[in-house]
N, C-alpha and C positions, 0 to 999 in steps of 0.2 A: 479526530473529532470525537467528543464524548457527549453522551446524552443521558439524562435521567428520565426514565419512563415509568409511569404508573400502569401496571398491567391490569388485565380484566379481573384477576383474582385479588386485587388490592395490594400486591407486593410491589416494592420499588426496585426496579432493575437499573443497572448501569450498562449502557451499550457503548462500546468504544471501538473505533477503527484506527489502526496505526500502520504505517509503512514498516515492512520487515526488511531490515538491512542485513540481518545475520542468519536468516533461515536458509539452509542449504536447499538446492534444487531437488525436486522429487524426480523419480525415474522417468515419468512421462513428460517432464519439463526440462530435461537435461540439455537439449539443444538451445533452449531459450536463455538459460542463466548458468553459465559456467562458473562464474566467480561471485560468491555471495559476500556481501559486506559493503561498507561505504568506501573502502579504499579504491575499488574499481571505479566508483563514481568520480572521485577526485582525480584519478589517473585519466579518465576520459575527458574531463574538463581541461586538464593540463594539456593533453594532446590537441584539443580543439583550439586552445589559446595559442600554442606554439605554431600550429599550421596556419592559423589566421595571420599571426605576425610575420611568418615566413612569406606568405603570399603577398601581403600588403607592402612590406618593407624591402623585399628582395628584388623588386622590379628595377631594371636599369632606368637611368635618368631620362633617356629619350623616349621611352615607351609610355604612351598614354593609355591608361586602362579606364574604361567608363565606370561610373559609379554603380550602374545596374549590374555589371559583371561581378564587382566585388560583393554586392549584396547577394547575388545568386550563389557565389561560392560560400559565403557565410551561411546561407540557408541550407545548403547541401551539407556543410560540415556540422551544423547544429541538429540536423534531422536524427542522426544516430543517438546522441546522448538524450535528446528529448524523448524519443520513442523508448529508449531503455528505461528512463525514469518513469514514464507513464505505465510501463508494463511490469513494474516491480510488484512482488506479492504484498498484499495487505492482510493483516490479522484482524479479524472481527471477533470481539469478545462481548458476551452478555453475562452479567454476574449479578446475583442478588444474595444478600445475607439472611434473607427471611425464608422460612421460619428459623428462629435462633436455634432451636433444639436440633435441627438437622444440618446446621452450618450452611444452609442455602444451596444454591445451584450455580454451576459455572459451565457455560457453553462457549466453544471456540471453533473457528474455522478460518481457512485461508482462501482469499479471492485474488486473482491476478488482474491488476490494472486499477487505476485510480477511480475511473468512472463506474466500473462494475462494483467496486468496493463501496462507493457512496450509495449506489442503488440498493445493494444488499443491506447496508445499514438502515436505510429507510424502510426496507421490507421487514427487517427484524423488529424495528420499533413498532411498525404497524401491526405485525403479528402479535407482539406482546400486548398492545392495547386492545386488540379484538379477541384473541384466543387465550392469552396468558402464557404461551410458550414461544420461545424465540425461533423455533424451527419446526416444521411439520415433517421432517424426514427427507424432503426433496432438495433442501438447500445445502450449503457447505458446512453449516454448523453441526457440531456433535457435542454431546454432553461429556464433560471432563470430570473425573473423580474429584471429590472435595479435597483430597490431600495435595493436589497440585494446583489449587486455585491461587492465582497470583494476587488477588485483591482482598484477601481475607483481612478483616479488621480485628486486630488483637490489642 
């Protein structure tokens, strides 16, 4: 999600939130995210499909399985990948190129989960509109040096 925001100090900011597939887990998040990257997502989806096909097509001919039981198994199998996808880390970036002589500002932070990332993005845009800064020091964003700003227009 990308938004253009006019801050209280008249500068134009770009606020972006994107899912992080390649960020390694931090020390305090080690038990939540052992494998970083999109390969583990594809592997999990493959396992879910194989297990579902195994349960559905392996049953003997004389056994009648109710439809609600198959749906229950599918829901249980889908809970793990869905919860894994919802808890991925999201990178929130706020960047402005103004004023030109200072090469602007770049703020970045990581939030775990899709819903908290959306809420944090809304909070950052509202802070920019009212105060002119993306973070007051209590949020996940921190200022990044201008030499590492990814959105520099050249």
